[in-house]
C-alpha positions as CSV (number, residue, x, y, z in Angstrom):
1,M,199.6,-111.8,-47.3
2,D,200.9,-111.8,-43.9
3,E,200.6,-108.2,-43.4
4,A,196.6,-108.7,-43.8
5,L,196.9,-111.6,-41.4
6,A,198.8,-109.4,-38.8
7,L,196.4,-106.6,-39.6
8,A,193.3,-109.0,-38.7
9,N,194.8,-110.6,-35.7
10,R,195.6,-106.7,-34.4
11,Y,192.2,-105.6,-34.9
12,K,190.0,-108.7,-34.2
13,E,188.0,-107.1,-31.3
14,L,186.8,-104.7,-33.8
15,L,185.4,-107.1,-36.4
16,P,182.2,-108.1,-35.1
17,F,181.3,-104.4,-34.2
18,M,182.3,-103.4,-37.8
19,G,180.2,-106.2,-39.3
20,A,177.3,-105.2,-37.4
21,T,177.7,-101.6,-38.0
22,L,178.0,-102.4,-41.8
23,A,174.9,-104.7,-41.4
24,A,172.9,-101.6,-39.9
25,F,173.8,-99.2,-42.5
26,F,172.6,-100.9,-45.3
27,A,169.5,-102.1,-43.4
28,A,168.8,-98.3,-43.0
29,L,169.9,-97.4,-46.3
30,W,167.5,-100.1,-47.9
31,T,164.8,-98.5,-45.6
32,V,165.3,-95.3,-47.1
33,M,165.4,-96.2,-50.6
34,Q,162.2,-97.8,-50.3
35,F,160.6,-95.0,-48.5
36,A,161.7,-92.8,-51.7
37,L,160.4,-95.4,-53.9
38,T,157.0,-95.3,-52.3
39,Q,156.8,-91.8,-52.3
40,R,157.7,-91.5,-56.1
41,R,155.1,-94.0,-57.0
42,E,152.3,-91.9,-54.7
43,R,153.4,-88.7,-56.4
44,Q,153.1,-90.4,-59.8
45,K,149.5,-91.6,-59.2
46,H,148.4,-88.3,-57.9
47,V,149.6,-86.3,-61.1
48,F,148.1,-89.0,-63.2
49,E,144.6,-88.8,-61.2
50,T,144.8,-85.3,-61.1
51,Y,145.7,-84.6,-64.7
52,H,143.0,-86.8,-66.1
53,K,140.4,-84.9,-63.9
54,L,141.6,-82.0,-65.7
55,V,141.1,-83.4,-69.0
56,E,137.5,-84.8,-67.8
57,G,136.7,-81.3,-66.7
58,L,137.8,-79.7,-70.0
59,V,135.5,-82.2,-72.1
60,D,132.8,-82.6,-70.1
61,A,130.3,-80.0,-69.7
62,G,129.2,-81.4,-66.2
63,G,126.1,-79.4,-66.2
64,Q,127.5,-75.9,-66.3
65,A,126.5,-73.3,-68.7
66,G,127.9,-70.0,-70.6
67,T,130.3,-68.1,-68.6
68,L,131.1,-70.2,-65.7
69,K,132.1,-73.2,-67.9
70,V,134.2,-70.9,-70.4
71,D,136.2,-69.7,-67.4
72,R,136.2,-73.0,-65.8
73,Q,137.8,-74.4,-69.2
74,C,140.3,-71.5,-69.4
75,A,141.9,-72.1,-66.0
76,I,142.1,-75.8,-67.1
77,I,143.6,-75.5,-70.3
78,Y,146.1,-72.9,-68.3
79,E,146.8,-75.7,-65.8
80,L,147.6,-78.2,-68.2
81,R,150.8,-76.6,-69.2
82,F,152.3,-77.6,-65.6
83,Y,152.1,-81.2,-66.6
84,S,155.5,-82.3,-68.2
85,R,155.3,-85.8,-68.5
86,Y,151.8,-85.4,-70.5
87,R,153.3,-82.5,-72.7
88,S,153.0,-84.2,-76.0
89,L,149.6,-85.6,-75.6
90,T,148.5,-82.1,-74.2
91,R,149.7,-80.5,-77.7
92,R,147.7,-83.2,-79.7
93,M,144.7,-83.1,-77.4
94,L,144.6,-79.3,-77.7
95,V,145.3,-79.0,-80.9
96,G,142.2,-81.3,-81.8
97,L,139.9,-79.4,-79.3
98,R,140.9,-76.3,-81.0
99,I,139.8,-77.5,-84.6
100,D,136.7,-79.0,-83.3
101,W,136.0,-75.9,-81.0
102,V,136.4,-73.1,-83.9
103,A,133.7,-74.7,-85.8
104,S,131.4,-74.4,-83.0
105,L,132.9,-71.7,-80.6
106,G,134.3,-69.2,-83.7
107,S,137.8,-68.2,-83.6
108,Q,137.1,-65.3,-81.0
109,S,136.4,-67.4,-78.1
110,R,138.4,-67.1,-74.7
111,V,138.4,-70.8,-74.7
112,I,140.3,-71.0,-78.0
113,H,142.6,-67.9,-77.1
114,E,143.8,-69.8,-73.9
115,I,144.4,-72.6,-76.2
116,D,146.8,-71.3,-78.7
117,L,148.2,-69.2,-75.1
118,T,148.9,-72.6,-73.9
119,L,150.3,-74.1,-77.0
120,K,152.7,-71.3,-77.3
121,A,153.7,-71.9,-73.7
122,L,154.4,-75.6,-74.0
123,P,158.2,-76.1,-74.7
124,T,158.9,-77.7,-78.2
125,R,161.4,-80.0,-78.0
126,L,162.8,-82.7,-80.6
127,W,161.4,-85.6,-78.6
128,D,157.8,-84.2,-78.1
129,R,157.1,-83.9,-81.6
130,D,155.4,-87.0,-83.4
């Protein structure tokens, strides 16, 4: 105990400086953490909005017909592979669309083929299974 008091007396001029330095450090750390959390929330929001726009474009004809629509749907189905957060939903949705579309488009459709390729490309993990 005496040693601690002796040490404190020896460096008593530095204590206010050390306290101010620690306060500045924690204030800067708090600012960096808030910035990182805000950036993460913005990225998640952007991914959410983009994913839902892709799904809307996949199932909505949007006035397009023929080859243009098929090409757009194939591109959208391909892009859905890269949204790992929505992997299990994407798998269920594509399986359901495949069932519905085989009846109307036939199993030889490029869209059905792209669905099959995407379903093979989506990694299957134990926790993704329903």
